[in-house]
C-alpha positions in Angstrom: 7.8 -11.5 -6.5 6.8 -14.1 -9.0 6.6 -13.0 -12.6 2.8 -13.4 -12.6 2.5 -10.8 -9.9 4.3 -8.2 -11.9 2.4 -9.1 -15.0 -1.0 -8.7 -13.4 -0.1 -5.6 -11.4 1.4 -4.0 -14.5 -1.8 -4.8 -16.5 -3.9 -2.8 -13.9 -1.4 0.0 -13.4 -1.0 0.5 -17.2 -4.8 1.0 -17.5 -4.5 4.1 -15.2 -4.4 7.5 -16.9 -1.0 9.0 -17.7 -1.4 11.6 -14.9 -1.0 8.8 -12.4 2.6 8.0 -12.4 2.9 4.8 -10.4 6.2 3.3 -9.2 6.6 0.1 -7.3 9.5 0.2 -4.9 10.5 -3.1 -3.3 12.4 -3.4 -0.1 13.7 -6.8 0.7 12.3 -8.6 3.7 14.4 -8.8 6.9 16.3 -12.0 7.2 14.8 -14.1 10.0 17.0 -16.1 12.3 16.7 -17.7 15.7 19.1 -15.2 17.1 16.8 -12.2 16.5 13.4 -11.6 17.8 10.4 -11.1 15.6 10.0 -7.6 17.0 13.6 -6.7 16.1 13.1 -8.0 12.6 9.8 -6.1 12.2 11.5 -2.9 13.5 14.4 -3.1 11.0 12.0 -3.9 8.2 9.8 -0.9 9.1 12.8 1.4 9.3 14.0 0.3 5.8 10.4 0.8 4.4 10.1 4.3 5.8 13.5 5.2 4.5 12.3 4.4 1.0 9.3 6.8 1.2 9.9 10.5 0.2 9.3 12.8 3.2 6.3 14.6 1.6 4.4 11.5 0.4 1.0 10.8 2.0 1.6 7.4 3.5 -1.2 4.8 3.5 -0.3 1.6 5.4 -2.0 -1.6 4.5 -2.7 -2.9 8.0 -5.1 -5.5 9.3 -6.2 -3.0 12.0 -6.9 -0.3 9.4 -10.2 1.0 8.1 -12.2 -1.4 5.9 -13.9 0.2 2.9 -16.5 -0.6 0.4 -15.7 0.0 -3.3 -17.7 3.3 -3.3 -16.0 4.4 0.0 -12.6 3.7 -1.5 -13.5 5.7 -4.6 -14.4 8.7 -2.4 -11.4 8.2 -0.2 -9.2 8.0 -3.4 -10.5 11.5 -4.4 -9.8 12.8 -0.9 -6.3 11.4 -0.9 -5.6 13.0 -4.2 -6.8 16.4 -2.9 -4.6 16.1 0.2 -1.3 15.2 -1.3 0.7 15.3 -4.5 2.1 11.9 -4.0 0.5 8.9 -2.3 2.5 5.9 -1.0 0.7 2.6 -0.3 2.9 0.6 2.0 2.7 -3.2 2.3 4.5 -4.4 5.4 6.5 -7.5 6.0 5.2 -10.8 7.1 4.9 -9.6 10.7 3.4 -6.2 9.8 4.7 -2.8 10.8 6.4 -1.5 13.9 4.4 1.7 14.3 6.7 2.9 17.1 9.4 3.6 14.5 9.7 7.3 13.9 9.2 8.6 10.4 11.6 11.4 9.6 9.9 14.8 9.6 6.5 13.4 10.8 5.1 13.2 14.3 2.9 10.2 13.5 2.6 7.8 10.7 1.0 6.4 8.8 -1.3 9.2 7.5 -4.0 6.6 7.0 -4.4 2.8 7.7 -6.3 0.7 5.3 -7.4 -2.9 5.7 -8.0 -4.8 2.5 -9.8 -7.5 4.4 -10.0 -9.2 7.8 -8.6 -12.2 6.0 -4.8 -12.8 5.8 -3.4 -12.8 2.2 0.0 -13.8 0.9 2.1 -10.8 -0.1 1.9 -11.5 -3.8 -1.9 -11.4 -3.7 -1.9 -8.2 -1.6 0.0 -6.4 -4.3 -2.4 -7.7 -7.0 -5.5 -6.8 -4.9 -4.1 -3.3 -4.2 -3.4 -2.6 -7.9 -6.8 -3.9 -8.9 -8.6 -1.9 -6.2 -6.8 1.3 -7.1 -7.8 0.8 -10.7 -11.4 0.0 -9.7 -11.6 3.1 -7.4 -10.4 5.3 -10.3 -12.9 3.7 -12.7 -15.7 4.5 -10.2 -14.6 8.1 -9.9 -14.9 8.7 -13.7 -17.9 6.5 -14.3 -16.0 3.9 -16.3 -17.9 0.7 -16.8 -15.1 -1.6 -15.4 -16.7 -1.5 -11.9 -20.0 -3.0 -13.1 -19.0 -4.6 -16.4 
């Protein structure tokens, strides 16, 4: 990711309270070639992404077919996610999305939840920034912090 992405994301993530320990785990994109199908690349990418997620994490996949939320709905969902699981994992797929047929070890189905940031298509660096900002915004709504309306 470009340096500006890390800078902006870190700015939002560092504003979160200490009890939210946030880690960013990057998995490199699958190399594309004319000798491999898009489906094969997407499958291998999804397998590597799932391998990086601890088995007990509640997995939220950012997916264009996921549920779209208002800010207030996201704040309420954020509270529900926290009550359901000790650790949350927000997964951003590769350029071709996820292969949901790939099995997640120890789970019948995955993800636990699908979330659509927008019906628009964003470049991956912006998705990471939007995710960090929206998590901070949702948290700020839950505690009545003025960030949301400032």
